[in-house]
C-alpha positions, -999 to +999 in steps of 0.1 A: -707-016+326-694+014+344-706+034+373-695+069+383-697+094+411-690+130+416-677+129+452-671+165+462-678+201+449-646+218+439-632+252+449-637+272+416-653+303+403-682+282+389-697+250+401-673+221+392-669+185+403-644+158+396-654+123+386-647+087+395-654+060+369-657+025+382-652-002+356-643-039+355-612-040+377-602-004+371-611+030+385-604+062+367-604+095+386-605+129+371-598+161+391-612+189+370-608+226+377-603+234+413-579+250+438-562+226+461-582+220+493-575+199+523-587+163+518-591+164+481-569+133+478-594+110+496-620+116+470-599+105+439-581+072+445-583+058+410-559+034+394-556+061+368-556+097+380-562+125+356-555+160+369-561+195+354-528+213+361-532+249+348-503+265+367-466+260+375-469+278+408-500+282+430-516+316+433-542+323+460-564+342+435-563+316+408-587+287+415-567+259+397-542+233+406-505+240+403-478+215+395-469+214+432-505+207+441-507+178+416-475+163+429-488+163+465-520+145+454-501+120+432-476+113+460-504+107+485-526+085+463-499+067+444-520+058+413-507+032+388-508+061+362-511+098+367-519+120+337-514+157+338-536+178+315-553+212+309-521+232+308-519+270+310-493+289+291-467+288+319-470+250+320-468+247+282-436+269+281-421+247+307-426+216+286-451+195+306-438+162+292-404+170+308-420+181+341-441+149+342-409+128+335-391+146+363-420+141+387-422+104+377-385+100+387-389+119+420-420+099+430-410+066+414-445+065+398-458+066+363-466+102+356-472+115+320-484+147+303-515+143+281-514+154+245-541+159+219-555+126+207-537+106+233-552+071+241-545+050+271-548+012+273-569+009+305-564-028+305-528-023+315-539-007+348-566-032+359-563-047+393-554-083+389 
């Protein structure tokens, strides 16, 4: 059995929310399309944290997370696994798998870039 919540409305051009899935010993948090806003971290404290990271650099007129925004959230929440996804062209050109690897080393946390068809063994991230 799983439960879920949508804890806070995001800052985006259309109505969007993130999601927390609560399962047996593991919580998965998804931050969908949004601009960074103060306090977003407290709403998504999953063991596994999935973040839509469209941009390399933030832009005030673009209502999406940047790589810097994602790093701030990941560093604050320190999930067991952070997955970066939903890349814009700038992120794709910069090779998100390499950016995730560099972030992982900087933060001493497990950060990876999603790829099409990727599967994650959730059992590995359960609270013991």
